[in-house]
TIMAR-9655 format. One record per atom (N, C-alpha, C): residue number from 0; atom name; x, y, z. Coordinates in steps of 0.001 Angstrom, whole numbers. Example, Ala and Ser with C-alpha at 12.3 -4.5 7.8 and 13.67 -1.06 7.14 Angstrom:
<node 0 'N' <13190 -5690 7800>>;
<node 0 'CA' <12300 -4500 7800>>;
<node 0 'C' <13200 -3300 7800>>;
<node 1 'N' <12850 -2250 7080>>;
<node 1 'CA' <13670 -1060 7140>>;
<node 1 'C' <12900 30 7870>>;
***
This chain:
<node 0 'N' <824 -1195 0>>;
<node 0 'CA' <0 0 0>>;
<node 0 'C' <868 1259 0>>;
<node 1 'N' <1923 1242 788>>;
<node 1 'CA' <2771 2421 893>>;
<node 1 'C' <3465 2776 -404>>;
<node 2 'N' <3756 1782 -1218>>;
<node 2 'CA' <4455 2047 -2468>>;
<node 2 'C' <3560 2817 -3438>>;
<node 3 'N' <2256 2588 -3373>>;
<node 3 'CA' <1342 3326 -4241>>;
<node 3 'C' <1127 4741 -3731>>;
<node 4 'N' <1223 4922 -2438>>;
<node 4 'CA' <1174 6279 -1887>>;
<node 4 'C' <2394 7066 -2360>>;
<node 5 'N' <3533 6388 -2430>>;
<node 5 'CA' <4742 7035 -2951>>;
<node 5 'C' <4525 7476 -4389>>;
<node 6 'N' <3876 6632 -5187>>;
<node 6 'CA' <3611 6993 -6585>>;
<node 6 'C' <2717 8227 -6671>>;
<node 7 'N' <1726 8305 -5799>>;
<node 7 'CA' <827 9458 -5815>>;
<node 7 'C' <1552 10720 -5349>>;
<node 8 'N' <2358 10589 -4302>>;
<node 8 'CA' <3061 11755 -3765>>;
<node 8 'C' <4111 12291 -4727>>;
<node 9 'N' <4848 11390 -5352>>;
<node 9 'CA' <5983 11812 -6168>>;
<node 9 'C' <5742 11666 -7665>>;
<node 10 'N' <4517 11391 -8068>>;
<node 10 'CA' <4202 11207 -9480>>;
<node 10 'C' <4430 12451 -10323>>;
<node 11 'N' <4438 13605 -9741>>;
<node 11 'CA' <4642 14834 -10494>>;
<node 11 'C' <5930 15538 -10138>>;
<node 12 'N' <6917 14799 -9685>>;
<node 12 'CA' <8139 15417 -9177>>;
<node 12 'C' <8883 16238 -10229>>;
<node 13 'N' <8827 15833 -11480>>;
<node 13 'CA' <9469 16603 -12549>>;
<node 13 'C' <8420 17388 -13327>>;
<node 14 'N' <7279 16776 -13615>>;
<node 14 'CA' <6266 17442 -14437>>;
<node 14 'C' <5733 18718 -13782>>;
<node 15 'N' <5623 18740 -12462>>;
<node 15 'CA' <5170 19963 -11785>>;
<node 15 'C' <6176 21093 -11948>>;
<node 16 'N' <7450 20748 -11929>>;
<node 16 'CA' <8465 21790 -12111>>;
<node 16 'C' <8520 22260 -13553>>;
<node 17 'N' <8214 21371 -14480>>;
<node 17 'CA' <8191 21782 -15880>>;
<node 17 'C' <6992 22669 -16179>>;
<node 18 'N' <5827 22329 -15655>>;
<node 18 'CA' <4646 23160 -15899>>;
<node 18 'C' <4706 24455 -15095>>;
<node 19 'N' <5310 24413 -13925>>;
<node 19 'CA' <5436 25614 -13104>>;
<node 19 'C' <6622 26484 -13473>>;
<node 20 'N' <7439 26016 -14394>>;
<node 20 'CA' <8623 26744 -14887>>;
<node 20 'C' <9613 27075 -13772>>;
<node 21 'N' <9692 26240 -12750>>;
<node 21 'CA' <10621 26512 -11656>>;
<node 21 'C' <12041 26054 -11967>>;
<node 22 'N' <12207 25234 -12998>>;
<node 22 'CA' <13553 24792 -13374>>;
<node 22 'C' <14284 25798 -14249>>;
<node 23 'N' <13557 26757 -14799>>;
<node 23 'CA' <14160 27711 -15742>>;
<node 23 'C' <15314 28466 -15088>>;
<node 24 'N' <15095 28988 -13888>>;
<node 24 'CA' <16150 29768 -13224>>;
<node 24 'C' <17377 28917 -12926>>;
<node 25 'N' <17161 27694 -12495>>;
<node 25 'CA' <18291 26828 -12161>>;
<node 25 'C' <19097 26443 -13400>>;
<node 26 'N' <18399 26100 -14470>>;
<node 26 'CA' <19090 25670 -15686>>;
<node 26 'C' <19792 26846 -16358>>;
<node 27 'N' <19178 28030 -16352>>;
<node 27 'CA' <19830 29189 -16967>>;
<node 27 'C' <21029 29669 -16153>>;
<node 28 'N' <21084 29310 -14893>>;
<node 28 'CA' <22246 29662 -14055>>;
<node 28 'C' <23379 28648 -14196>>;
<node 29 'N' <23167 27607 -15005>>;
<node 29 'CA' <24247 26674 -15278>>;
<node 29 'C' <24094 25280 -14700>>;
<node 30 'N' <22988 24993 -14039>>;
<node 30 'CA' <22775 23657 -13497>>;
<node 30 'C' <22477 22697 -14650>>;
<node 31 'N' <23280 21657 -14807>>;
<node 31 'CA' <22991 20705 -15892>>;
<node 31 'C' <21694 19944 -15626>>;
<node 32 'N' <20999 19612 -16701>>;
<node 32 'CA' <19718 18931 -16554>>;
<node 32 'C' <19887 17534 -15972>>;
<node 33 'N' <20990 16880 -16277>>;
<node 33 'CA' <21205 15546 -15718>>;
<node 33 'C' <21297 15622 -14196>>;
<node 34 'N' <21823 16723 -13678>>;
<node 34 'CA' <21951 16882 -12230>>;
<node 34 'C' <20575 16978 -11569>>;
<node 35 'N' <19618 17542 -12283>>;
<node 35 'CA' <18255 17646 -11753>>;
<node 35 'C' <17672 16247 -11556>>;
<node 36 'N' <17809 15410 -12577>>;
<node 36 'CA' <17260 14051 -12502>>;
<node 36 'C' <17983 13236 -11439>>;
<node 37 'N' <19298 13288 -11425>>;
<node 37 'CA' <20063 12510 -10444>>;
<node 37 'C' <19734 12965 -9025>>;
<node 38 'N' <19657 14271 -8818>>;
<node 38 'CA' <19345 14788 -7478>>;
<node 38 'C' <17943 14381 -7038>>;
<node 39 'N' <16991 14462 -7951>>;
<node 39 'CA' <15632 14057 -7601>>;
<node 39 'C' <15574 12572 -7274>>;
<node 40 'N' <16267 11756 -8076>>;
<node 40 'CA' <16255 10316 -7810>>;
<node 40 'C' <16932 10003 -6472>>;
<node 41 'N' <18048 10641 -6198>>;
<node 41 'CA' <18741 10382 -4936>>;
<node 41 'C' <17910 10831 -3737>>;
<node 42 'N' <17184 11925 -3877>>;
<node 42 'CA' <16288 12366 -2795>>;
<node 42 'C' <15155 11368 -2589>>;
<node 43 'N' <14562 10895 -3690>>;
<node 43 'CA' <13500 9892 -3578>>;
<node 43 'C' <14029 8611 -2950>>;
<node 44 'N' <15207 8179 -3393>>;
<node 44 'CA' <15794 6947 -2888>>;
<node 44 'C' <16158 7063 -1412>>;
<node 45 'N' <16694 8213 -1019>>;
<node 45 'CA' <17050 8381 398>>;
<node 45 'C' <15805 8386 1277>>;
<node 46 'N' <14719 8988 796>>;
<node 46 'CA' <13472 8959 1555>>;
<node 46 'C' <12943 7530 1664>>;
<node 47 'N' <13034 6774 578>>;
<node 47 'CA' <12611 5373 587>>;
<node 47 'C' <13421 4568 1597>>;
<node 48 'N' <14740 4776 1602>>;
<node 48 'CA' <15605 4031 2513>>;
<node 48 'C' <15336 4383 3975>>;
<node 49 'N' <15097 5647 4255>>;
<node 49 'CA' <14813 6066 5634>>;
<node 49 'C' <13485 5484 6110>>;
<node 50 'N' <12470 5543 5268>>;
<node 50 'CA' <11162 5004 5634>>;
<node 50 'C' <11248 3494 5812>>;
<node 51 'N' <11936 2815 4902>>;
<node 51 'CA' <12070 1361 5010>>;
<node 51 'C' <12864 967 6257>>;
<node 52 'N' <13935 1686 6531>>;
<node 52 'CA' <14733 1372 7725>>;
<node 52 'C' <13911 1591 8985>>;
<node 53 'N' <13161 2674 9040>>;
<node 53 'CA' <12303 2928 10202>>;
<node 53 'C' <11236 1866 10381>>;
<node 54 'N' <10584 1489 9283>>;
<node 54 'CA' <9547 453 9364>>;
<node 54 'C' <10146 -896 9744>>;
<node 55 'N' <11305 -1224 9163>>;
<node 55 'CA' <11954 -2499 9458>>;
<node 55 'C' <12378 -2586 10919>>;
<node 56 'N' <13028 -1536 11407>>;
<node 56 'CA' <13510 -1555 12789>>;
<node 56 'C' <12356 -1567 13794>>;
<node 57 'N' <11304 -823 13503>>;
<node 57 'CA' <10137 -811 14389>>;
<node 57 'C' <9477 -2183 14437>>;
<node 58 'N' <9249 -2748 13269>>;
<node 58 'CA' <8596 -4060 13210>>;
<node 58 'C' <9457 -5143 13840>>;
<node 59 'N' <10727 -5125 13518>>;
<node 59 'CA' <11643 -6113 14073>>;
<node 59 'C' <11745 -5961 15599>>;
<node 60 'N' <11790 -4714 16060>>;
<node 60 'CA' <11902 -4455 17491>>;
<node 60 'C' <10713 -4962 18277>>;
<node 61 'N' <9501 -4600 17848>>;
<node 61 'CA' <8358 -5048 18642>>;
<node 61 'C' <8095 -6538 18462>>;
<node 62 'N' <8480 -7112 17309>>;
<node 62 'CA' <8306 -8558 17139>>;
<node 62 'C' <9221 -9325 18089>>;
<node 63 'N' <10466 -8908 18184>>;
<node 63 'CA' <11385 -9611 19086>>;
<node 63 'C' <11045 -9342 20553>>;
<node 64 'N' <10435 -8203 20850>>;
<node 64 'CA' <10066 -7894 22225>>;
<node 64 'C' <8866 -8731 22687>>;
<node 65 'N' <7849 -8828 21830>>;
<node 65 'CA' <6615 -9504 22229>>;
<node 65 'C' <6586 -11000 21927>>;
<node 66 'N' <7327 -11430 20900>>;
<node 66 'CA' <7244 -12832 20477>>;
<node 66 'C' <8631 -13434 20376>>;
<node 67 'N' <8720 -14725 20647>>;
<node 67 'CA' <9970 -15416 20358>>;
<node 67 'C' <9847 -15917 18920>>;
<node 68 'N' <10452 -15193 18005>>;
<node 68 'CA' <10242 -15437 16582>>;
<node 68 'C' <11343 -16333 16025>>;
<node 69 'N' <11120 -17621 16095>>;
<node 69 'CA' <12075 -18565 15520>>;
<node 69 'C' <11634 -19014 14132>>;
<node 70 'N' <10486 -18521 13673>>;
<node 70 'CA' <9981 -18910 12365>>;
<node 70 'C' <10428 -17951 11271>>;
<node 71 'N' <11102 -16900 11629>>;
<node 71 'CA' <11595 -15926 10649>>;
<node 71 'C' <13106 -15803 10786>>;
<node 72 'N' <13865 -16739 10214>>;
<node 72 'CA' <15307 -16740 10436>>;
<node 72 'C' <16092 -15708 9617>>;
<node 73 'N' <15492 -15141 8555>>;
<node 73 'CA' <16248 -14260 7664>>;
<node 73 'C' <15537 -12920 7426>>;
<node 74 'N' <15324 -12113 8446>>;
<node 74 'CA' <14586 -10860 8223>>;
<node 74 'C' <15360 -9833 7397>>;
<node 75 'N' <16662 -9763 7555>>;
<node 75 'CA' <17450 -8785 6792>>;
<node 75 'C' <17518 -9185 5326>>;
<node 76 'N' <17734 -10466 5055>>;
<node 76 'CA' <17790 -10942 3671>>;
<node 76 'C' <16450 -10770 2969>>;
<node 77 'N' <15354 -10857 3693>>;
<node 77 'CA' <14033 -10678 3100>>;
<node 77 'C' <13753 -9221 2774>>;
<node 78 'N' <14432 -8312 3438>>;
<node 78 'CA' <14221 -6887 3205>>;
<node 78 'C' <14977 -6387 1972>>;
<node 79 'N' <16063 -7014 1625>>;
<node 79 'CA' <16887 -6575 490>>;
<node 79 'C' <16118 -6553 -834>>;
<node 80 'N' <15350 -7600 -1189>>;
<node 80 'CA' <14586 -7520 -2448>>;
<node 80 'C' <13583 -6368 -2460>>;
<node 81 'N' <13003 -6077 -1314>>;
<node 81 'CA' <12051 -4966 -1235>>;
<node 81 'C' <12759 -3625 -1471>>;
<node 82 'N' <13959 -3484 -963>>;
<node 82 'CA' <14734 -2261 -1197>>;
<node 82 'C' <15075 -2104 -2676>>;
<node 83 'N' <15452 -3200 -3319>>;
<node 83 'CA' <15780 -3147 -4755>>;
<node 83 'C' <14535 -2822 -5570>>;
<node 84 'N' <13398 -3426 -5202>>;
<node 84 'CA' <12162 -3113 -5910>>;
<node 84 'C' <11800 -1638 -5737>>;
<node 85 'N' <12003 -1104 -4547>>;
<node 85 'CA' <11727 313 -4318>>;
<node 85 'C' <12585 1208 -5197>>;
<node 86 'N' <13859 859 -5368>>;
<node 86 'CA' <14737 1639 -6240>>;
<node 86 'C' <14221 1606 -7673>>;
<node 87 'N' <13780 431 -8123>>;
<node 87 'CA' <13213 302 -9464>>;
<node 87 'C' <11915 1098 -9586>>;
<node 88 'N' <11033 965 -8619>>;
<node 88 'CA' <9742 1633 -8663>>;
<node 88 'C' <9905 3158 -8696>>;
<node 89 'N' <10843 3667 -7918>>;
<node 89 'CA' <11085 5111 -7917>>;
<node 89 'C' <11616 5584 -9265>>;
<node 90 'N' <12413 4759 -9935>>;
<node 90 'CA' <12892 5108 -11270>>;
<node 90 'C' <11736 5136 -12264>>;
<node 91 'N' <10780 4217 -12120>>;
<node 91 'CA' <9594 4225 -12982>>;
<node 91 'C' <8781 5497 -12736>>;
<node 92 'N' <8593 5860 -11483>>;
<node 92 'CA' <7842 7073 -11135>>;
<node 92 'C' <8547 8317 -11694>>;
<node 93 'N' <9861 8377 -11547>>;
<node 93 'CA' <10618 9528 -12037>>;
<node 93 'C' <10561 9617 -13563>>;
<node 94 'N' <10691 8491 -14247>>;
<node 94 'CA' <10598 8494 -15710>>;
<node 94 'C' <9203 8926 -16153>>;
<node 95 'N' <8168 8387 -15500>>;
<node 95 'CA' <6806 8776 -15845>>;
<node 95 'C' <6559 10253 -15624>>;
<node 96 'N' <7131 10787 -14576>>;
<node 96 'CA' <6979 12210 -14293>>;
<node 96 'C' <7733 13069 -15311>>;
<node 97 'N' <8863 12576 -15771>>;
<node 97 'CA' <9624 13314 -16776>>;
<node 97 'C' <8947 13219 -18137>>;
<node 98 'N' <8402 12056 -18446>>;
<node 98 'CA' <7742 11831 -19733>>;
<node 98 'C' <6432 12597 -19828>>;
<node 99 'N' <5637 12564 -18781>>;
<node 99 'CA' <4319 13182 -18812>>;
<node 99 'C' <4377 14686 -18641>>;
<node 100 'N' <3378 15336 -19204>>;
<node 100 'CA' <3284 16781 -19049>>;
<node 100 'C' <2592 17164 -17746>>;
<node 101 'N' <1793 16235 -17223>>;
<node 101 'CA' <1048 16473 -15991>>;
<node 101 'C' <1244 15295 -15051>>;
<node 102 'N' <900 15494 -13798>>;
<node 102 'CA' <1076 14461 -12784>>;
<node 102 'C' <311 13191 -13134>>;
<node 103 'N' <-913 13349 -13621>>;
<node 103 'CA' <-1721 12165 -13900>>;
<node 103 'C' <-1142 11328 -15029>>;
<node 104 'N' <-434 11938 -15980>>;
<node 104 'CA' <192 11161 -17049>>;
<node 104 'C' <1329 10302 -16493>>;
<node 105 'N' <2098 10854 -15570>>;
<node 105 'CA' <3154 10086 -14929>>;
<node 105 'C' <2590 8942 -14097>>;
<node 106 'N' <1491 9202 -13393>>;
<node 106 'CA' <839 8147 -12608>>;
<node 106 'C' <265 7072 -13519>>;
<node 107 'N' <-298 7478 -14636>>;
<node 107 'CA' <-835 6517 -15590>>;
<node 107 'C' <273 5625 -16147>>;
<node 108 'N' <1420 6219 -16456>>;
<node 108 'CA' <2560 5428 -16929>>;
<node 108 'C' <3004 4431 -15860>>;
<node 109 'N' <3113 4878 -14620>>;
<node 109 'CA' <3527 4000 -13523>>;
<node 109 'C' <2532 2858 -13337>>;
<node 110 'N' <1250 3170 -13369>>;
<node 110 'CA' <225 2125 -13236>>;
<node 110 'C' <282 1137 -14394>>;
<node 111 'N' <531 1632 -15598>>;
<node 111 'CA' <621 758 -16765>>;
<node 111 'C' <1805 -199 -16660>>;
<node 112 'N' <2958 318 -16247>>;
<node 112 'CA' <4143 -538 -16072>>;
<node 112 'C' <3880 -1596 -15010>>;
<node 113 'N' <3303 -1197 -13893>>;
<node 113 'CA' <3032 -2155 -12821>>;
<node 113 'C' <1985 -3189 -13240>>;
<node 114 'N' <978 -2757 -13991>>;
<node 114 'CA' <-40 -3698 -14461>>;
<node 114 'C' <578 -4741 -15392>>;
<node 115 'N' <1449 -4308 -16273>>;
<node 115 'CA' <2110 -5248 -17181>>;
<node 115 'C' <2963 -6236 -16391>>;
<node 116 'N' <3709 -5738 -15422>>;
<node 116 'CA' <4553 -6623 -14620>>;
<node 116 'C' <3724 -7619 -13810>>;
<node 117 'N' <2584 -7184 -13277>>;
<node 117 'CA' <1726 -8101 -12536>>;
<node 117 'C' <1051 -9119 -13458>>;
<node 118 'N' <737 -8709 -14695>>;
<node 118 'CA' <105 -9636 -15626>>;
<node 118 'C' <1054 -10741 -16093>>;
<node 119 'N' <2342 -10420 -16240>>;
<node 119 'CA' <3294 -11439 -16697>>;
<node 119 'C' <3908 -12219 -15538>>;
<node 120 'N' <3633 -11841 -14323>>;
<node 120 'CA' <4209 -12532 -13164>>;
<node 120 'C' <3833 -14012 -13081>>;
<node 121 'N' <2590 -14397 -13372>>;
<node 121 'CA' <2256 -15826 -13275>>;
<node 121 'C' <2965 -16716 -14303>>;
<node 122 'N' <3477 -16143 -15367>>;
<node 122 'CA' <4179 -16940 -16370>>;
<node 122 'C' <5492 -17452 -15782>>;
<node 123 'N' <5691 -18756 -15855>>;
<node 123 'CA' <6868 -19353 -15222>>;
<node 123 'C' <8172 -18881 -15855>>;
<node 124 'N' <8165 -18604 -17144>>;
<node 124 'CA' <9387 -18159 -17827>>;
<node 124 'C' <9849 -16781 -17369>>;
<node 125 'N' <8900 -15940 -17010>>;
<node 125 'CA' <9255 -14568 -16634>>;
<node 125 'C' <9362 -14367 -15129>>;
<node 126 'N' <8872 -15307 -14346>>;
<node 126 'CA' <8797 -15118 -12897>>;
<node 126 'C' <10164 -14820 -12269>>;
<node 127 'N' <11189 -15540 -12675>>;
<node 127 'CA' <12518 -15349 -12079>>;
<node 127 'C' <13162 -14026 -12470>>;
<node 128 'N' <12655 -13371 -13522>>;
<node 128 'CA' <13246 -12125 -14000>>;
<node 128 'C' <12343 -10915 -13778>>;
<node 129 'N' <11185 -11132 -13231>>;
<node 129 'CA' <10207 -10066 -13055>>;
<node 129 'C' <10481 -9305 -11757>>;
<node 130 'N' <10646 -7983 -11836>>;
<node 130 'CA' <10874 -7205 -10616>>;
<node 130 'C' <9754 -7313 -9587>>;
<node 131 'N' <8536 -7602 -10000>>;
<node 131 'CA' <7425 -7727 -9063>>;
<node 131 'C' <7604 -8942 -8156>>;
<node 132 'N' <8332 -9950 -8627>>;
<node 132 'CA' <8556 -11121 -7769>>;
<node 132 'C' <9388 -10758 -6539>>;
<node 133 'N' <10058 -9612 -6578>>;
<node 133 'CA' <10841 -9165 -5420>>;
<node 133 'C' <9961 -8801 -4232>>;
<node 134 'N' <8735 -8368 -4495>>;
<node 134 'CA' <7852 -7988 -3394>>;
<node 134 'C' <6914 -9119 -2997>>;
<node 135 'N' <6920 -10212 -3747>>;
<node 135 'CA' <6071 -11344 -3396>>;
<node 135 'C' <6831 -12502 -2803>>;
<node 136 'N' <8033 -12706 -3279>>;
<node 136 'CA' <8813 -13864 -2843>>;
<node 136 'C' <9681 -13583 -1626>>;
<node 137 'N' <9710 -12354 -1171>>;
<node 137 'CA' <10567 -12062 -19>>;
<node 137 'C' <10033 -12674 1284>>;
<node 138 'N' <8747 -12979 1332>>;
<node 138 'CA' <8193 -13637 2522>>;
<node 138 'C' <8747 -15060 2641>>;
<node 139 'N' <8922 -15727 1498>>;
<node 139 'CA' <9507 -17072 1512>>;
<node 139 'C' <10955 -17021 1995>>;
<node 140 'N' <11660 -15954 1675>>;
<node 140 'CA' <13039 -15785 2176>>;
<node 140 'C' <13004 -15576 3682>>;
<node 141 'N' <12069 -14782 4154>>;
<node 141 'CA' <11923 -14521 5585>>;
<node 141 'C' <11716 -15815 6366>>;
<node 142 'N' <10911 -16701 5807>>;
<node 142 'CA' <10597 -17951 6488>>;
<node 142 'C' <11661 -19024 6275>>;
<node 143 'N' <12629 -18776 5400>>;
<node 143 'CA' <13677 -19750 5138>>;
<node 143 'C' <13299 -20771 4082>>;
<node 144 'N' <12213 -20544 3357>>;
<node 144 'CA' <11762 -21472 2323>>;
<node 144 'C' <12381 -21198 953>>;
<node 145 'N' <13034 -20074 799>>;
<node 145 'CA' <13621 -19685 -482>>;
<node 145 'C' <14946 -18999 -220>>;
<node 146 'N' <15899 -19265 -1062>>;
<node 146 'CA' <17213 -18632 -936>>;
<node 146 'C' <17207 -17280 -1640>>;
<node 147 'N' <17940 -16345 -1093>>;
<node 147 'CA' <18044 -15017 -1698>>;
<node 147 'C' <18639 -15097 -3104>>;
<node 148 'N' <19496 -16063 -3345>>;
<node 148 'CA' <20128 -16195 -4664>>;
<node 148 'C' <19112 -16491 -5762>>;
<node 149 'N' <17959 -17048 -5423>>;
<node 149 'CA' <16906 -17304 -6421>>;
<node 149 'C' <16332 -16005 -6973>>;
<node 150 'N' <16462 -14923 -6206>>;
<node 150 'CA' <15937 -13635 -6657>>;
<node 150 'C' <16999 -12762 -7321>>;
<node 151 'N' <18217 -13237 -7419>>;
<node 151 'CA' <19274 -12445 -8055>>;
<node 151 'C' <18944 -12059 -9501>>;
<node 152 'N' <18365 -12960 -10332>>;
<node 152 'CA' <18012 -12523 -11690>>;
<node 152 'C' <17010 -11367 -11699>>;
<node 153 'N' <15984 -11448 -10866>>;
<node 153 'CA' <14990 -10368 -10802>>;
<node 153 'C' <15619 -9087 -10258>>;
<node 154 'N' <16534 -9227 -9292>>;
<node 154 'CA' <17210 -8048 -8755>>;
<node 154 'C' <18103 -7412 -9829>>;
<node 155 'N' <18775 -8232 -10607>>;
<node 155 'CA' <19610 -7719 -11692>>;
<node 155 'C' <18796 -6998 -12746>>;
<node 156 'N' <17646 -7577 -13118>>;
<node 156 'CA' <16762 -6934 -14091>>;
<node 156 'C' <16243 -5614 -13527>>;
<node 157 'N' <15841 -5612 -12266>>;
<node 157 'CA' <15318 -4387 -11646>>;
<node 157 'C' <16384 -3291 -11614>>;
<node 158 'N' <17602 -3648 -11239>>;
<node 158 'CA' <18667 -2640 -11190>>;
<node 158 'C' <19054 -2170 -12585>>;
<node 159 'N' <19072 -3082 -13562>>;
<node 159 'CA' <19364 -2695 -14942>>;
<node 159 'C' <18296 -1763 -15498>>;
<node 160 'N' <17026 -2090 -15255>>;
<node 160 'CA' <15943 -1217 -15700>>;
<node 160 'C' <15965 124 -14984>>;
<node 161 'N' <16385 119 -13728>>;
<node 161 'CA' <16513 1374 -12985>>;
<node 161 'C' <17517 2290 -13668>>;
<node 162 'N' <18647 1756 -14024>>;
<node 162 'CA' <19674 2544 -14709>>;
<node 162 'C' <19168 3048 -16061>>;
<node 163 'N' <18502 2181 -16814>>;
<node 163 'CA' <17961 2577 -18121>>;
<node 163 'C' <16917 3678 -17958>>;
<node 164 'N' <16050 3556 -16967>>;
<node 164 'CA' <15008 4565 -16756>>;
<node 164 'C' <15586 5905 -16322>>;
<node 165 'N' <16632 5894 -15517>>;
<node 165 'CA' <17247 7155 -15096>>;
<node 165 'C' <17928 7826 -16275>>;
<node 166 'N' <18666 7066 -17065>>;
<node 166 'CA' <19319 7628 -18258>>;
<node 166 'C' <18268 8142 -19238>>;
<node 167 'N' <17179 7400 -19403>>;
<node 167 'CA' <16101 7843 -20287>>;
<node 167 'C' <15431 9111 -19771>>;
<node 168 'N' <15327 9236 -18469>>;
<node 168 'CA' <14766 10467 -17889>>;
<node 168 'C' <15653 11665 -18194>>;
<node 169 'N' <16963 11468 -18121>>;
<node 169 'CA' <17898 12549 -18453>>;
<node 169 'C' <17746 12932 -19922>>;
<node 170 'N' <17672 11942 -20798>>;
<node 170 'CA' <17516 12207 -22229>>;
<node 170 'C' <16212 12946 -22497>>;
<node 171 'N' <15122 12516 -21866>>;
<node 171 'CA' <13836 13199 -22046>>;
<node 171 'C' <13870 14634 -21542>>;
<node 172 'N' <14478 14850 -20396>>;
<node 172 'CA' <14542 16208 -19859>>;
<node 172 'C' <15400 17098 -20749>>;
<node 173 'N' <16448 16543 -21350>>;
<node 173 'CA' <17277 17329 -22265>>;
<node 173 'C' <16504 17768 -23502>>;
<node 174 'N' <15489 17016 -23896>>;
<node 174 'CA' <14699 17344 -25083>>;
<node 174 'C' <13540 18281 -24795>>;
<node 175 'N' <13204 18456 -23542>>;
<node 175 'CA' <12060 19294 -23190>>;
<node 175 'C' <12459 20755 -23139>>;
<node 176 'N' <11545 21592 -23586>>;
<node 176 'CA' <11766 23042 -23537>>;
<node 176 'C' <11421 23540 -22139>>;
<node 177 'N' <12314 24370 -21604>>;
<node 177 'CA' <12094 24903 -20261>>;
<node 177 'C' <11843 26403 -20258>>;
<node 178 'N' <11757 27001 -21411>>;
<node 178 'CA' <11622 28458 -21458>>;
<node 178 'C' <10272 28899 -20914>>;
<node 179 'N' <10322 29963 -20162>>;
<node 179 'CA' <9083 30534 -19657>>;
<node 179 'C' <8519 31487 -20705>>;
<node 180 'N' <7292 31939 -20502>>;
<node 180 'CA' <6662 32865 -21440>>;
<node 180 'C' <7442 34168 -21524>>;
<node 181 'N' <7969 34634 -20400>>;
<node 181 'CA' <8728 35887 -20397>>;
<node 181 'C' <9986 35755 -21236>>;
<node 182 'N' <10680 34624 -21130>>;
<node 182 'CA' <11884 34420 -21936>>;
<node 182 'C' <11544 34294 -23418>>;
<node 183 'N' <10435 33640 -23747>>;
<node 183 'CA' <10018 33529 -25142>>;
<node 183 'C' <9689 34885 -25724>>;
<node 184 'N' <8977 35725 -24952>>;
<node 184 'CA' <8642 37067 -25428>>;
<node 184 'C' <9893 37916 -25586>>;
<node 185 'N' <10833 37790 -24663>>;
<node 185 'CA' <12081 38557 -24769>>;
<node 185 'C' <12880 38125 -25993>>;
<node 186 'N' <12906 36844 -26299>>;
<node 186 'CA' <13633 36355 -27466>>;
<node 186 'C' <12962 36785 -28767>>;
<node 187 'N' <11636 36941 -28770>>;
<node 187 'CA' <10923 37388 -29979>>;
<node 187 'C' <11274 38833 -30309>>;
<node 188 'N' <11473 39682 -29299>>;
<node 188 'CA' <11758 41094 -29545>>;
<node 188 'C' <13207 41363 -29813>>;
<node 189 'N' <14098 40409 -29521>>;
<node 189 'CA' <15533 40614 -29742>>;
<node 189 'C' <15945 40288 -31116>>;
***
């Protein structure tokens, strides 16, 4: 549930700045456009890591305090696939926000990507490589029924797609016009 709230909160992280023309001053002062995308992604990722660490430590703390939990031998290993999926998901959200002109277009792109991944998840050929399996199979790792190495292909695909989506976001932002109406009018009279 929380991952979809993240999509709603950050779905317009780039598109809002493009429609609001708030990037114009930064880019005209010499800030490279790639730095905008990298900084936004790193901010999103750091927020994801802080929230995940807080949730993990809280849950782990009260579970060990109230229960003798011998049925969950690998809690840290089970959290790693979720962290990798979060990195991938944030890259999808950032790309959708860069691609779309409005927040809802970025959210629609994110929903479409997730729907496709969920639809192909039941196929046995794609299951080991599907990033969505990272959020479903981590419970089996927690219980000791599945080895973390079984998810390495999906983690590799997720990290590879993350890199591709970030680079694509930079390319898309480089192609977008950032001029404000005032700058366009000034250029027409010059």
